[in-house]
N, C-alpha and C positions, 0 to 999 in steps of 0.2 A: 688541353688547358684543365688544370687541375680545380676541382671543386673544394670550395672551402667548407668545412664541417659545419653544421647548423650551430648556430650559439643558442644555448638553452634560453627559453622565456623565463625572465625573471620576476617575480610577484610578491608582494609583499600583503600582509593582512590589512584590512581598510584602518585599523587603528594604531597602525605603527606610526605612519607619517604625521597621523594629528599627535600624538604622544612626543614623539621628537621634536616637532614645531612648540609644543607647548613646555618641555623643558628645556629647550634653547632660549625660549622668550623669558620664562622663569630665570635663567642663568643671567638673561640681559638684566632683567629687573635689580638682581641679586646686587650684581656689577653696578648698575646707577647707583644704590645706595650704598655701596661700599665708597663709590668716588666720593659721592657727597660728605659721606662721613670723614673722608681722610681729609677733604678740604675741610671740615670742620674742626680737626686735629691741628691743620695747619694754622689756622686762623686761631689757635689756644683755646679750643672747645677741648670736650671728651667722647669720645664714641660710644655709642650704645654698645659694640662689642668688647668694649676693655672692660670684661668681667675680672678677671683676675689676673694673676703674674702667668698662666699657664693658657688661658684664653683670652686674649689680646691682641686685636688687628694691630693697635699701633706700633708692638712690638715686631710684626710682620712687615708692615710698610716703612718703618724705619731701621729695618735691618741692613746690613754691607751690601749684600745679594741684592734685595730691592732696590737700593741706591743705585749699584751699578748696572743692572737691569735699565733704570728710569733714566741714567747717562747716556746709554747705550742707544736706548729708542725714543727718547724725549718724552716717553708717556709714564706715569706712575701705573705699577703694577695692578693697580684697579681699573685702570683704562684697559690695560691689556686683556682684562677678564672679559671686558665689553667687546673688544675685538672680535674674542674667541666666541663670545655669545651672538652677534651678529654673523659672524660666518655660519654657524651651524644653524642658525635661524635660516639664512638664505640657503644652505644645503637642505634641509627639511623642506623647507616651501620649495623648492625645486620639484622633490620627490614626492609630495604631495600634490603638486599642479600636473607632474607625468601621471603620478596614478589615477588622478580624476578626470583626465582628459584621453586616457586611454593610449598615451605614448608609452613607449619603451621605458622601462624603467634603470635598466644598464648604466646608461650615462649619469643617472642620478645617484645611483648607490655607492659608487667608490668614494663620491665625496663627503656622503653621510659616514661611509666607513671611515674614514681617514679623519675628519673631524673628530670623531669619539677617540680617536686612537692615535699615537704618535708611531706606531710601529706594529707590525705584525708578522 
């Protein structure tokens, strides 16, 4: 029987999972704010982020691309940001839980890396 090579022990600095979780939760908050702003615009109001013609959330939300994405998913683009933020928070929370409980980190590291990047 062939022995498997020993896997390296993964480790992270104590502040890394906390920072990732904080950033993910901040993104969740921003996405909720943008979704509320989108609903305000849909109700006939003006978004706070509609500063000028260059910096304008309303232009992004009503773009043909955003409309196609919304048609395919059934969710506005602002809601997709919330979905991503929640997924990132769950991944960061799993990493934090494993780091604090002394469990192996390897199962939680790949999802954290993938939630931050689409390809590598």
